[in-house]
C-alpha positions as CSV (number, residue, x, y, z in Angstrom):
1,M,24.9,-24.7,12.8
2,K,23.0,-21.8,11.2
3,I,20.5,-21.0,8.5
4,T,22.5,-19.2,5.8
5,H,19.8,-18.7,3.1
6,V,16.1,-18.5,2.8
7,K,13.6,-18.6,-0.1
8,I,10.0,-17.6,0.6
9,R,7.4,-17.9,-2.1
10,N,3.8,-16.5,-1.8
11,Y,3.5,-16.4,1.9
12,R,1.2,-13.6,2.8
13,N,2.8,-10.3,1.5
14,L,6.1,-12.0,0.9
15,R,5.8,-13.0,-2.8
16,D,9.4,-13.7,-3.8
17,I,12.3,-13.5,-1.3
18,D,15.7,-15.1,-1.9
19,I,18.4,-13.7,0.4
20,G,21.4,-14.8,2.4
21,L,21.5,-14.6,6.2
22,A,24.1,-13.9,8.9
23,E,24.3,-15.7,12.2
24,T,21.9,-13.3,13.9
25,V,19.3,-11.6,11.8
26,A,18.0,-8.1,12.6
27,I,14.9,-7.3,10.5
28,I,14.0,-3.6,9.9
29,G,11.2,-2.0,8.0
30,E,8.1,0.2,8.1
31,N,4.9,-0.9,9.6
32,N,3.1,-3.5,7.5
33,S,6.2,-4.2,5.5
34,G,6.3,-7.9,6.2
35,K,8.6,-8.2,9.3
36,S,6.2,-10.4,11.3
37,N,5.4,-12.5,8.3
38,F,9.1,-13.1,7.7
39,L,9.5,-14.2,11.3
40,K,6.6,-16.6,11.0
41,A,7.8,-17.9,7.6
42,I,11.3,-18.8,8.9
43,T,9.7,-21.2,11.4
44,L,7.5,-23.1,9.0
45,P,10.2,-25.7,7.9
46,F,10.6,-26.6,11.6
47,L,7.0,-27.4,12.5
48,T,6.6,-30.7,14.2
49,D,4.0,-32.2,16.5
50,D,6.5,-31.9,19.3
51,N,7.2,-28.2,19.1
52,T,4.0,-26.4,18.0
53,Y,0.5,-25.8,19.1
54,I,-0.5,-24.0,15.9
55,S,-1.8,-25.6,12.7
56,K,0.9,-26.7,10.3
57,K,-1.6,-26.3,7.5
58,L,-2.0,-22.8,6.1
59,S,-5.3,-21.1,5.1
60,W,-6.6,-19.1,2.1
61,I,-5.5,-15.8,3.7
62,D,-1.9,-17.1,4.0
63,I,-1.5,-17.2,0.2
64,N,-0.1,-14.1,-1.3
65,N,-2.8,-11.7,-2.7
66,E,-1.0,-10.8,-5.9
67,T,-0.5,-14.5,-6.7
68,K,-4.2,-15.1,-6.1
69,K,-5.1,-12.3,-8.4
70,C,-3.0,-13.8,-11.1
71,Y,-4.7,-17.2,-10.5
72,Y,-8.2,-15.7,-10.7
73,K,-7.3,-13.8,-13.9
74,K,-6.3,-17.1,-15.5
75,I,-9.5,-18.7,-14.4
76,I,-11.6,-15.8,-15.9
77,L,-9.7,-15.9,-19.2
78,N,-9.9,-19.7,-19.5
79,Q,-13.4,-20.4,-18.0
80,N,-14.9,-21.4,-21.3
81,K,-12.1,-23.9,-21.9
82,I,-12.6,-25.3,-18.4
83,R,-16.4,-25.7,-18.9
84,N,-15.8,-27.5,-22.2
85,D,-13.0,-29.8,-21.0
86,E,-10.5,-28.1,-23.3
87,I,-8.0,-27.9,-20.5
88,T,-6.5,-30.9,-18.8
89,V,-6.0,-31.4,-15.1
90,E,-2.2,-31.1,-15.7
91,Q,-2.6,-27.8,-17.5
92,F,-4.9,-26.5,-14.8
93,A,-2.4,-27.5,-12.1
94,E,0.0,-25.0,-13.6
95,F,-2.4,-22.2,-12.6
96,L,-2.6,-23.2,-8.9
97,P,-0.6,-21.1,-6.4
98,T,1.6,-22.8,-3.9
99,V,3.4,-21.4,-0.7
100,S,6.9,-22.5,0.1
101,V,9.7,-21.7,2.5
102,E,13.1,-23.2,1.9
103,V,16.1,-22.8,4.2
104,N,19.7,-23.7,3.6
105,I,21.6,-24.9,6.6
106,Q,25.4,-24.6,7.2
107,A,27.0,-27.3,9.3
108,S,30.6,-28.3,10.0
109,G,32.5,-30.9,11.8
110,A,30.4,-32.9,14.2
111,E,27.3,-30.9,13.3
112,E,27.1,-32.7,10.0
113,Y,25.8,-35.8,11.8
114,Y,22.5,-34.0,12.5
115,V,22.0,-32.9,8.9
116,K,23.3,-35.9,7.1
117,D,19.7,-36.8,6.0
118,M,19.2,-33.2,4.7
119,S,21.9,-33.1,2.0
120,Y,20.7,-32.5,-1.5
121,A,23.6,-31.2,-3.6
122,I,27.4,-30.5,-3.8
123,E,28.5,-27.1,-4.8
124,D,32.2,-26.0,-5.0
125,G,33.1,-29.1,-3.2
126,E,30.8,-28.4,-0.2
127,I,27.7,-30.5,0.7
128,Q,24.5,-28.4,0.7
129,Y,21.9,-29.1,3.4
130,G,18.3,-27.7,3.3
131,I,14.7,-28.4,4.1
132,K,11.6,-27.0,2.5
133,Y,8.0,-26.4,3.7
134,E,5.4,-26.4,1.0
135,F,1.7,-25.8,1.1
136,A,0.3,-27.2,-2.2
137,P,-2.6,-29.1,-3.7
138,K,-2.7,-32.7,-2.6
139,N,-5.0,-33.6,-5.5
140,C,-5.4,-31.1,-8.4
141,A,-8.2,-33.2,-9.9
142,D,-10.4,-32.4,-6.9
143,I,-9.8,-28.7,-7.2
144,F,-10.4,-28.8,-10.9
145,R,-13.7,-30.5,-10.3
146,V,-14.8,-27.8,-7.9
147,V,-13.7,-25.0,-10.2
148,K,-15.5,-26.5,-13.1
149,E,-18.7,-26.7,-11.1
150,V,-18.4,-23.0,-10.2
151,V,-17.7,-21.7,-13.7
152,S,-20.4,-24.0,-15.2
153,Q,-23.0,-22.4,-12.9
154,T,-22.1,-18.8,-13.5
155,E,-20.1,-16.5,-15.8
156,I,-17.1,-15.2,-13.7
157,N,-16.0,-11.6,-14.1
158,D,-14.2,-9.0,-12.0
159,A,-17.5,-7.7,-10.6
160,N,-18.8,-11.0,-9.2
161,L,-15.4,-12.6,-8.5
162,K,-15.5,-11.7,-4.8
163,E,-18.7,-13.8,-4.4
164,V,-17.0,-17.1,-5.5
165,K,-13.2,-16.5,-5.1
166,M,-12.8,-18.9,-2.1
167,N,-14.7,-21.6,-4.0
168,L,-12.5,-21.1,-7.0
169,L,-9.5,-21.8,-4.7
170,P,-10.6,-24.4,-2.2
171,V,-7.7,-24.8,0.1
172,E,-9.3,-27.7,1.9
173,Y,-7.8,-29.7,-0.9
174,Y,-4.3,-28.4,0.0
175,N,-1.9,-30.0,2.3
176,Y,1.5,-29.2,3.8
177,S,4.8,-31.1,3.5
178,I,8.3,-30.7,5.0
179,K,11.0,-32.3,2.9
180,V,14.6,-32.1,1.9
181,S,15.2,-29.4,-0.7
182,D,15.5,-32.1,-3.4
183,G,12.0,-33.4,-2.6
184,S,13.1,-36.5,-0.6
185,N,11.5,-37.2,2.8
186,V,13.0,-35.9,6.1
187,P,13.2,-38.6,8.8
188,Y,11.1,-37.6,11.8
189,D,14.0,-38.3,14.2
190,T,16.1,-35.8,12.2
191,L,13.4,-33.1,12.1
192,R,12.7,-33.3,15.8
193,M,16.3,-32.2,16.5
194,F,15.4,-28.8,15.0
195,K,12.9,-26.6,16.7
196,Y,11.7,-23.0,16.9
197,E,10.5,-20.6,19.6
198,A,8.5,-17.5,18.8
199,L,7.9,-14.5,21.0
200,E,5.3,-12.3,19.3
201,A,4.8,-8.6,19.9
202,E,1.5,-9.0,21.7
203,R,3.0,-9.6,25.1
204,D,1.0,-6.9,27.0
205,D,-1.9,-9.2,27.9
206,F,0.4,-11.7,29.4
207,S,1.9,-9.1,31.7
208,K,-1.3,-7.5,33.0
209,T,-2.9,-10.1,35.3
210,K,-1.3,-11.4,38.5
211,N,-2.2,-15.1,37.9
212,Q,-0.3,-15.1,34.6
213,L,2.9,-13.5,35.6
214,G,5.5,-16.2,35.2
215,S,3.1,-19.0,35.9
216,K,3.8,-21.4,33.0
217,F,7.1,-20.0,31.8
218,L,8.7,-19.6,35.2
219,V,7.6,-23.2,36.1
220,D,9.1,-24.5,32.9
221,L,12.3,-22.6,33.6
222,L,12.6,-24.0,37.2
223,K,11.7,-27.5,36.1
224,D,14.5,-27.5,33.5
225,R,17.0,-26.4,36.1
226,L,16.1,-29.1,38.7
227,S,18.3,-32.2,38.8
228,D,17.1,-35.5,40.3
229,Q,19.0,-34.6,43.5
230,D,17.2,-31.2,43.6
231,K,13.8,-32.9,43.3
232,L,14.8,-35.4,46.1
233,K,15.7,-32.5,48.4
234,I,12.4,-30.7,47.7
235,E,10.5,-33.9,48.6
236,K,12.5,-34.3,51.9
237,E,11.8,-30.6,52.8
238,Y,8.2,-31.1,52.0
239,S,8.1,-34.1,54.5
240,H,9.8,-32.0,57.1
241,F,7.1,-29.3,56.6
242,F,4.3,-31.9,57.4
243,E,6.1,-33.2,60.5
244,A,6.3,-29.7,61.8
245,L,2.6,-29.2,60.9
246,K,1.7,-32.4,62.9
247,E,3.6,-31.2,65.9
248,I,2.1,-27.7,65.8
249,S,-1.5,-28.7,65.1
250,D,-1.7,-31.7,67.5
251,I,-4.2,-33.8,65.8
252,N,-5.4,-35.2,69.1
253,D,-6.6,-31.7,70.1
254,I,-8.5,-31.4,66.9
255,I,-10.4,-34.6,67.2
256,N,-10.9,-35.0,71.0
257,W,-14.5,-36.0,71.6
258,Q,-13.4,-39.5,72.3
259,E,-12.3,-38.4,75.8
260,T,-16.0,-38.0,76.8
261,S,-17.4,-40.8,74.6
262,E,-19.1,-43.8,76.3
263,L,-18.1,-46.0,73.4
264,K,-15.4,-48.5,74.4
265,G,-12.3,-48.4,72.1
266,A,-13.0,-44.9,70.8
267,K,-9.8,-43.6,72.1
268,K,-7.8,-46.4,70.6
269,F,-9.5,-45.9,67.2
270,F,-8.9,-42.2,67.1
271,S,-5.3,-42.5,68.2
272,H,-4.6,-44.0,64.8
273,I,-5.8,-40.9,62.9
274,N,-2.8,-39.1,61.6
275,I,-1.6,-36.4,59.1
276,L,0.4,-37.9,56.2
277,P,2.3,-36.0,53.6
278,N,0.6,-35.8,50.3
279,M,3.5,-35.0,48.0
280,P,1.9,-33.2,45.0
281,P,3.5,-33.3,41.5
282,M,6.5,-31.0,41.1
283,Q,4.4,-28.9,38.7
284,S,1.9,-28.1,41.5
285,I,4.6,-27.1,43.9
286,L,6.4,-24.8,41.4
287,S,3.1,-23.3,40.2
288,S,2.8,-21.4,43.5
289,V,5.8,-19.3,42.6
290,R,5.3,-15.9,40.9
291,L,7.7,-13.4,39.4
292,G,8.7,-10.4,41.5
293,Y,11.0,-7.4,41.3
294,S,12.5,-5.5,44.3
295,E,10.5,-7.6,46.8
296,E,7.3,-6.7,45.0
297,E,5.1,-8.7,42.7
298,L,5.8,-8.0,39.1
299,S,2.2,-6.8,38.6
300,M,3.1,-3.8,40.7
301,Q,5.8,-2.7,38.2
302,G,5.5,-0.5,35.2
303,L,4.8,-2.0,31.8
304,G,8.4,-1.6,30.6
305,H,9.8,-3.4,33.6
306,R,7.2,-6.1,33.3
307,N,8.1,-6.7,29.7
308,L,11.8,-6.6,30.4
309,V,11.7,-9.2,33.2
310,L,9.2,-11.4,31.3
311,L,11.4,-11.5,28.2
312,F,14.3,-12.6,30.2
313,V,12.3,-15.4,31.8
314,L,10.5,-16.4,28.6
315,I,13.7,-16.6,26.5
316,N,15.5,-18.7,29.2
317,S,12.5,-20.9,29.8
318,L,11.8,-21.6,26.2
319,L,15.2,-22.8,25.4
320,G,15.8,-24.7,28.6
321,K,18.8,-27.0,28.8
322,E,18.1,-29.6,26.1
323,T,21.2,-31.2,24.7
324,D,19.7,-33.1,21.8
325,I,18.8,-30.0,19.8
326,A,20.9,-29.3,16.7
327,L,19.4,-25.9,15.9
328,D,16.9,-23.8,17.8
329,V,15.4,-20.9,15.9
330,L,14.3,-18.1,18.2
331,T,12.2,-15.3,16.8
332,I,11.3,-12.1,18.7
333,E,9.1,-9.3,17.6
334,E,10.2,-5.8,18.8
335,P,12.2,-6.7,21.9
336,E,12.5,-3.0,22.6
337,A,8.7,-2.6,23.2
338,H,7.9,-0.3,26.1
339,L,11.6,-0.2,27.2
340,C,13.4,3.0,28.1
341,I,16.9,3.6,26.6
342,N,18.8,2.0,29.6
343,N,16.6,-1.1,29.6
344,T,16.8,-1.3,25.8
345,R,20.6,-1.4,26.1
346,L,20.2,-4.0,28.8
347,M,18.1,-6.2,26.5
348,V,20.6,-5.7,23.7
349,S,23.4,-6.9,26.0
350,F,21.4,-9.8,27.2
351,L,20.6,-11.1,23.7
352,K,24.2,-10.8,22.7
353,A,25.4,-12.7,25.8
354,F,22.6,-15.2,25.3
355,T,23.4,-16.0,21.7
356,D,27.2,-16.1,22.5
357,K,26.5,-18.7,25.2
358,N,23.9,-20.8,23.4
359,K,25.7,-21.8,20.1
360,T,22.8,-23.9,18.9
361,V,20.5,-20.9,18.9
362,Q,20.0,-18.6,15.9
363,L,18.2,-15.4,16.7
364,F,15.8,-13.6,14.4
365,Y,14.3,-10.3,15.6
366,S,12.4,-7.4,14.2
367,T,13.0,-3.9,15.5
368,H,12.4,-0.2,15.1
369,S,15.3,0.8,17.4
370,T,18.8,1.7,16.2
371,E,20.1,0.3,19.5
372,F,19.5,-3.2,18.1
373,I,21.5,-2.5,14.9
374,N,25.2,-3.5,15.6
375,K,27.3,-1.1,13.5
376,M,30.2,-3.5,13.8
377,N,28.2,-6.4,12.3
378,L,25.9,-4.9,9.7
379,K,25.8,-8.2,7.8
380,N,23.0,-9.1,10.3
381,V,20.6,-6.5,8.8
382,V,17.7,-7.5,6.5
383,V,15.6,-4.6,5.2
384,L,11.9,-5.3,4.4
385,H,9.7,-3.0,2.3
386,N,6.4,-3.8,0.8
387,G,7.0,-7.5,1.0
388,K,10.4,-7.4,-0.5
389,A,13.6,-8.2,1.4
390,Y,17.2,-7.0,1.0
391,S,20.0,-8.5,3.0
392,F,23.1,-6.4,3.6
393,A,25.1,-9.7,3.5
394,D,24.1,-10.0,-0.2
395,E,24.2,-6.3,-1.2
396,L,27.4,-4.9,0.4
397,E,31.1,-5.7,0.3
398,D,33.5,-5.5,3.2
399,E,34.6,-2.0,2.2
400,D,30.9,-0.9,2.3
401,F,30.4,-2.3,5.8
402,A,33.5,-0.4,6.9
403,Y,32.2,2.8,5.4
404,L,28.9,2.5,7.2
405,A,30.4,1.4,10.5
406,K,32.6,4.5,10.5
407,N,29.7,6.8,9.9
408,P,29.0,8.6,13.3
409,N,25.3,9.3,12.5
410,L,24.2,6.0,11.1
411,D,20.4,5.7,11.4
412,L,19.1,3.1,8.9
413,F,15.5,3.7,9.8
414,K,15.6,7.4,8.9
415,L,17.7,6.8,5.9
416,F,15.5,4.1,4.3
417,F,12.0,4.9,5.6
418,S,11.8,8.7,5.8
419,K,9.4,10.2,3.2
420,K,12.0,12.9,2.5
421,C,15.6,12.7,3.5
422,I,18.8,14.8,2.8
423,L,22.3,13.3,3.0
424,F,25.2,15.6,3.4
425,E,28.9,15.4,4.3
426,G,29.9,18.0,7.0
427,I,29.0,20.0,10.1
428,S,28.7,23.2,8.1
429,E,26.2,21.7,5.7
430,E,24.2,20.4,8.7
431,L,24.1,23.7,10.5
432,L,23.0,25.6,7.3
433,I,20.4,23.1,6.2
434,R,18.9,22.6,9.6
435,S,18.6,26.3,10.3
436,Y,17.0,26.9,6.9
437,I,14.5,24.0,7.4
438,D,13.7,25.3,11.0
439,S,12.9,28.7,9.5
440,K,10.3,27.2,7.1
441,E,7.3,25.4,8.6
442,T,6.5,23.8,5.3
443,L,9.9,21.9,5.3
444,S,9.4,20.3,8.8
445,D,8.9,16.8,7.3
446,I,12.4,16.7,5.8
447,E,14.9,14.4,7.6
448,V,18.6,15.5,7.6
449,L,21.4,13.0,8.0
450,S,25.2,13.5,8.0
451,F,27.2,10.9,6.0
452,H,30.8,10.5,4.9
453,K,31.7,10.8,1.3
454,G,30.7,8.1,-1.1
455,F,27.0,7.6,-1.5
456,K,26.8,5.2,-4.4
457,K,26.2,2.0,-2.4
458,I,23.7,3.7,-0.2
459,M,21.8,5.0,-3.2
460,N,21.8,1.5,-4.7
461,I,20.2,0.0,-1.7
462,W,17.9,3.0,-1.2
463,K,16.5,2.6,-4.7
464,K,15.8,-1.1,-4.2
465,V,14.1,-0.6,-0.8
466,N,12.0,2.5,-1.9
467,E,11.0,1.4,-5.4
468,G,7.5,2.7,-6.0
469,S,7.2,4.1,-2.4
470,G,7.0,7.8,-3.3
471,N,9.9,8.5,-0.9
472,K,12.6,10.9,-2.0
473,L,16.3,11.2,-1.3
474,G,18.4,14.3,-1.7
475,I,22.2,14.1,-1.9
476,I,24.4,17.2,-1.2
477,R,28.1,16.8,-2.0
478,D,31.3,18.9,-2.1
479,Y,33.1,19.0,-5.5
480,D,36.6,18.6,-3.9
481,N,38.2,18.8,-7.3
482,Q,37.0,15.3,-8.1
483,P,35.2,15.5,-11.5
484,N,35.0,11.7,-11.9
485,A,33.4,11.2,-8.5
486,K,30.8,13.8,-9.5
487,K,30.0,12.0,-12.7
488,Q,29.6,8.7,-10.9
489,H,27.2,10.2,-8.4
490,D,25.3,12.2,-11.1
491,K,24.3,8.9,-12.7
492,Y,21.9,8.2,-9.9
493,N,20.2,11.6,-10.3
494,D,16.7,11.2,-11.8
495,D,14.9,14.1,-10.2
496,K,12.1,11.7,-9.4
497,E,13.3,9.6,-6.5
498,I,16.9,10.8,-6.1
499,C,18.3,14.3,-6.6
500,V,22.1,14.6,-6.5
501,R,23.7,18.1,-6.4
502,T,27.4,19.0,-6.0
503,T,29.0,22.4,-5.3
504,E,30.6,24.2,-8.2
505,Y,33.4,25.4,-6.0
506,Y,35.6,23.2,-3.9
507,T,33.5,23.3,-0.7
508,L,30.4,25.0,0.8
509,E,31.7,28.4,2.0
510,P,32.6,29.9,-1.4
511,E,29.3,28.5,-2.7
512,I,27.4,30.6,-0.1
513,V,29.5,33.7,-0.5
514,N,29.1,33.8,-4.3
515,T,25.3,33.2,-4.3
516,G,23.1,36.2,-5.0
517,D,23.8,39.2,-2.6
518,N,25.1,36.9,0.2
519,Y,28.6,38.5,0.1
520,K,27.2,42.0,0.8
521,I,24.7,40.7,3.4
522,L,27.3,38.7,5.3
523,K,29.9,41.6,5.2
524,N,27.4,44.2,6.4
525,K,26.0,41.9,9.1
526,Y,29.2,40.4,10.5
527,G,31.9,42.8,9.3
528,D,32.6,44.2,12.7
529,V,31.8,40.9,14.5
530,F,34.1,38.6,12.5
531,G,36.5,41.3,11.1
532,W,35.2,40.9,7.5
533,N,34.8,44.7,6.8
534,D,37.8,45.1,4.4
535,M,37.8,41.7,2.9
536,T,37.1,40.7,-0.7
537,A,34.8,37.7,-1.4
538,V,37.8,35.4,-1.7
539,Q,39.4,36.7,1.5
540,L,36.1,36.4,3.4
541,T,35.7,32.8,2.1
542,E,39.1,31.8,3.4
543,A,38.6,33.5,6.8
544,W,35.2,31.7,7.1
545,K,36.7,28.3,6.3
546,N,39.5,28.8,8.8
547,A,37.0,29.7,11.5
548,K,35.5,26.2,11.0
549,A,32.0,25.9,12.6
550,T,32.2,28.9,14.9
551,D,31.1,31.6,12.5
552,M,28.7,29.2,10.7
553,F,26.9,28.6,14.0
554,T,26.3,32.3,14.5
555,I,25.1,32.9,10.9
556,C,22.8,29.9,11.0
557,K,21.3,31.0,14.3
558,D,20.4,34.3,12.8
559,L,19.1,32.6,9.6
560,A,16.8,30.4,11.6
561,S,15.4,33.5,13.5
562,G,14.8,35.4,10.3
563,E,17.5,38.1,10.8
564,L,19.2,37.6,7.4
565,E,16.8,39.1,5.1
566,G,17.7,38.6,1.4
567,F,20.1,35.7,2.2
568,Q,19.9,32.9,-0.5
569,M,20.7,29.3,-0.1
570,P,23.4,28.0,-2.5
571,K,21.8,26.6,-5.7
572,H,22.9,23.0,-5.1
573,I,21.2,23.0,-1.7
574,Q,18.1,24.9,-2.9
575,D,17.7,22.5,-5.8
576,V,17.5,19.5,-3.4
577,I,15.1,21.3,-1.0
578,D,12.9,22.3,-4.0
579,F,13.0,18.7,-5.2
580,L,11.9,17.4,-1.8
581,S,9.2,20.0,-1.5
582,Q,7.4,18.9,-4.6
583,E,4.5,16.7,-4.1
584,S,4.9,13.1,-5.3
585,E,2.4,10.4,-5.9
586,E,2.8,7.8,-3.2
587,V,2.3,4.2,-4.3
588,L,0.4,2.3,-1.6
């Protein structure tokens, strides 16, 4: 059973998200793009008194800012009508913002028993299951009354709006609800079979002090693993401990003044004093246990090791061994935090094994690490930017996933979130571009990535993700005698966000040789070294291509060190570099 689709409306900076989801969801994005908000939002439909300590009711700050601005603008434009009762409560209700998170759930076979009360439609012969969290006014008339009082006392404008904006949107008159997607009620016994666990990024405080290391979570984990027979064995061992204590301590030696007492019967009275086992609750016994590593307390380990061990314990303890849970949503913020590369890979392996073993668990995690992006299952990826979300499961076809998976240098973070990025096709282009960039300090902020041919899908997604960001993408291609492919790629060229340039010749080498005085410069510099002295431009080009990357490496090394005075970059590459070098207005 899995969540296959989510719709988020007006939750914090997530104004309008409607995307499909894979079995495991890897959320990537820049800082402040909405990753943490997405993880919080996905858990809202599963809030119950049994599985949360946080308030199920949202607050004023949880409502999307742009939505609130639209609401306030309507209030300002209609304040005279509100004062004069020219707007009804029903009309006013249409102004009010609401927050909602709706998830579609896929179930099959025996799983359908758990979601039978969540069905709301039939599409293409399949029953649709879903639940919806909504934070909305419980009585619009109360809010209308408050707003009317505010606008009757003062004229509202942009200048004084900040003084009264919370009174114009009094969320104390809002309430939350969790219902089936069609608006019908969800039985409590059904909802309690769905739960969530959230591990936020702020784990450092937990791992600092000795008395916190593993206390609650390790105890929970141990308790979940103890059977009734295990508890009976612990109680018996506890009794044995006290018998040994009685024998060692000898209570008669502790209280022995009766031997010299003149009181008759004193010895008989004190002989009945004894030590009895006082079996504490299992919680108290287990609370004396702390986490350790290599025979040392965990507090003695480095921050990375502490976080790694703690995550292992937390994940196992949170999920326990419950058998009456239909779906357990687990969200983790930045599981790679403080981890070295080897421990990062260990965490990746652990999460994969964990989700494979626990079929009722659906994992959602945010990350800034390419190690957590599975090239063989890119359908898991959701890209967030500026509160908007794009799911690879929605945007790409099977052939596109195959294209990306075969790319040896796939780095989605650099591709989508670099301020300036160049995509190219081969090793020769990489050597030339990198050496040129290295020779110019002003170009150090340009990211360079190698990709296979066929950039159309990448540019489609890039444009969606980077709309209004001010980021720029440069595409450098070989002509390869494919005029139709050139036309298809040129359609994306706008010289504002994307610059696409293609060689005039078949590949890169003749483009270099026939640019400016490059033929003479290369022949004079490397004639003796590469045997180019008596070659024409065409012959030199062919010899260079046959040498593959060997000659290119030498030339590029000299270019980076400034030893090729007068050498010019081919026009198609220089155009892209010039495009990226231009200052652009970044939209914040």
